[in-house]
C-alpha positions as CSV (number, residue, x, y, z in Angstrom):
1,M,-7.7,31.1,-53.4
2,L,-9.0,33.2,-50.5
3,V,-11.8,30.7,-50.0
4,A,-9.3,27.8,-49.9
5,A,-7.2,29.6,-47.3
6,F,-10.3,30.4,-45.2
7,G,-11.4,26.7,-45.4
8,F,-7.9,25.6,-44.4
9,A,-7.9,27.9,-41.3
10,I,-11.4,26.6,-40.3
11,A,-10.1,23.0,-40.6
12,L,-7.1,23.7,-38.5
13,A,-9.2,25.5,-35.8
14,S,-11.6,22.6,-35.6
15,A,-8.8,20.1,-35.4
16,A,-7.1,21.9,-32.5
17,P,-7.8,20.4,-29.1
18,S,-10.2,22.4,-27.0
19,G,-9.9,23.0,-23.3
20,D,-13.2,21.1,-22.7
21,D,-11.7,17.7,-23.3
22,N,-11.3,15.3,-20.3
23,V,-7.6,15.3,-20.3
24,V,-6.0,13.5,-17.3
25,A,-2.7,15.1,-16.3
26,A,0.2,12.9,-15.3
27,P,0.7,12.8,-11.5
28,V,3.2,15.4,-10.3
29,K,6.3,13.9,-8.8
30,E,6.8,15.4,-5.3
31,K,10.1,17.1,-4.6
32,K,12.3,15.3,-2.1
33,I,13.7,17.1,0.9
34,C,17.0,15.7,2.2
35,K,18.2,16.1,5.8
36,A,21.4,14.9,7.5
37,E,21.0,12.7,10.6
38,A,23.6,11.6,13.0
39,A,24.3,7.9,12.7
40,T,23.8,5.9,15.9
41,G,27.0,5.0,17.7
42,T,29.3,7.7,16.4
43,R,29.7,11.5,16.7
44,L,31.2,12.0,13.3
45,A,29.2,10.0,10.8
46,R,26.1,11.4,9.3
47,R,23.6,9.9,6.9
48,K,21.5,11.6,4.3
49,I,17.7,10.9,4.4
50,C,15.5,12.1,1.6
51,R,11.7,12.2,1.9
52,T,8.8,14.3,0.6
53,A,7.4,17.2,2.6
54,A,4.3,15.1,3.4
55,E,6.4,12.3,4.8
56,W,8.5,14.7,6.9
57,D,5.2,16.2,8.3
58,A,3.8,12.7,9.1
59,I,7.0,11.9,11.0
60,Q,6.9,15.1,12.9
61,K,3.2,14.6,13.9
62,Q,4.0,11.0,15.0
63,A,6.9,12.2,17.1
64,V,4.7,14.8,18.8
65,Q,2.0,12.2,19.5
66,D,4.5,9.8,20.9
67,A,5.9,12.5,23.2
68,R,2.4,13.3,24.5
69,E,1.7,9.7,25.2
70,I,4.9,9.3,27.1
71,Q,4.1,12.4,29.2
72,D,0.6,11.2,29.9
73,N,1.8,7.7,30.9
74,T,4.4,9.2,33.2
75,Q,2.0,11.6,34.9
76,N,-0.5,8.8,35.4
77,R,2.1,6.5,36.9
78,Y,3.2,9.0,39.5
79,S,-0.1,10.6,40.3
80,G,-1.6,7.3,41.5
81,N,-4.2,6.9,38.8
């Protein structure tokens, strides 16, 4: 009886998945961050826009780049270059 229990325990241990297997985890769904923006043409209406943190960062970086380009173009226009 003891031998049968021991054999059963070994069978269970060998059937258990090990941490070495190449298991591919499901992609993690990114959390959305929602912000309220004023709707164009009215002071009262606001709309809710939801994006991931990476998308908000990309929008911010693009806005900074656009502002720099506008400043550079304005300085070049008035400096005579």
